[in-house]
Residue, then its C-alpha position, 0 to 999 in steps of 0.5 A: m641736847e644733842l652732841k656732835s662729835r668726831r672719830v680721832a685716830e691715833r696710835n693707840g686706838e680711837y677716841a671721840e672730841i666733841t665738836g659742838g652740841t643743839g639745844v645743850g641747855k642750862i648745863l652742858q655735860i660732857p659724857e664720857e663716852i660716845d657709841g663706845l668710843p672715849v671722849l678724850s677731847v674737847a675741841g676748839h670753838a666748840f661751844e663758841k658764844c652759846k647763849e645755854i651754857e650756864e655749867v659745863v661739867l667735863p668728866d675725867s676722861v677729858r685730856q684736852v680741852g682746845g682753844f676757845a673751846f666756851y669762848g664768849c658763853g657769857k650765862l657760864r657760871k661754873i665750870s667743873l673739870s679734873d687733873y686728868t685733863e691735861g691740854w689747856g687752849n688759849g682763851v678757854l673762858r675768855l669773855c664769860d663775863s659772869l664765871a665765878h666758881v670753878e670745881f676742881r676733882v684731884r686725881r692724880g695731885r696735879y695742880a698744872i691745869l688749875m694753873d693753866l685755868l687761872a691765869g686766863v681766868d681773870c676776875r673774882l673767881y671761887v675755887t673748890i678743890v675736891e680731893g676725896s671726900r674732903k673740900t676745900e674753898l678758894y676765893f681769888p680776886a680780880y685783876v686787870r692786865g694791861f699794857d703802855e707804849d714807850t714811842f720815845a723808847r721803842a718800848i711796851h711796858s706791861w702793868i697789872e691792877g690788883a690782887g688777883y695776880a698774886y693770889r693765882e701765883a699760890v697755886q703751883r704744879k704739886g698744890v696750893s701753898l695755902r702758906n702763900y696764899d695766906a700770907l696775900f691778905s694785907r693785899a686783898r685788904g687792900e683792896g675794900t671789903e669785897s677781896g677782904a671778906r671773901v677770902a677771911l670767910s673762904r679760908l674760915m669755913y674750909p680752914k686746910e693748912l690754917r695757921e692759929e694767928m691768920k685764923t685770929e686775923y682773919e676773924s678780926y677783920l670780919r668783925e670790924n667790917a661786920e657792917d659792910v660784910i652782911r651787906m654785901l652778902l645779902a645783897v647776892r640772894s643765892i644759897d652759897e651767900r646764905d651760907r656764909v651769913f649763917f657761919l658769921a651769925g654761928n660764930g660770934l662774927l658779928t656784932p650786934e648792929a651788924a645783925d641788926t642791920g642786916a636783920l632789916l634786909s632780910s626782912g625786907m626780902r620776906d626771909g624770916e628764917m634769915t630775919a629770925l637768926l639774925m634779929s636773936c644774933g642781935r639780941r645776944g650780941e647786947k646781952d654779952n655787951t652787958d652781961p661778962g656771963g654771956d654765952l657766945f651765939d649758937l646756931g641750936d638755939l633757934 
């Protein structure tokens, strides 16, 4: 990988700005310094339409990301940055259609840059918030924003469809209002299993400030839709989805029918460990239905 940069002079000295690169590969890790100068910014359009990049890691040193810096990077799946980044240009992640995950490192308790990032990304998205050794994962559904022209009134009316916009408003400058986030669950539920299940799973797996009544509501939703949820998760072959299946099974959130469905699907994928897990879960579920003294499924029994 060969990064291109330029020296920028300012009142407090000089710094390096990344302007592009060649042969960047799948993971673009911006260095903290180049030629002895701190890397404080990524220039606008620096990696526009790069066909290789799948992950971008911005160090704590980066203060500014210019407009359209990663515009049209169609394979970009993940970006990692911290709250030391203060400037976020227009269209930085526009047309990054594969983007699915943001890792946000909290160093100073400031969330303004995460607000700016989310405002420019309307696709469904997982956000992992890292505070020291603690992690919180939140799922943000997609939304669509458009405009209609009223020629008679000579006015343009904007409209928004999808729960994703409201969920993004739960992110505030000093943190995420998890109470406001949880209060939106009826909207996610109304959009179907994709949004409802992913919101519920994220909150249960990372239950920061999760109230007992919402824990019960999330669990009930997953049980009621267990077959659809297991089909959705197994349709995507990834480590993250696999972890979610293990969580469902280990916490009694799969019905026997859902476990049997999952076992059949995973056997077709030749995943022996997953198949054994789900078959055991299904058998125990059937036992619990006939034996009032039956134990909850425990991953340690495998």
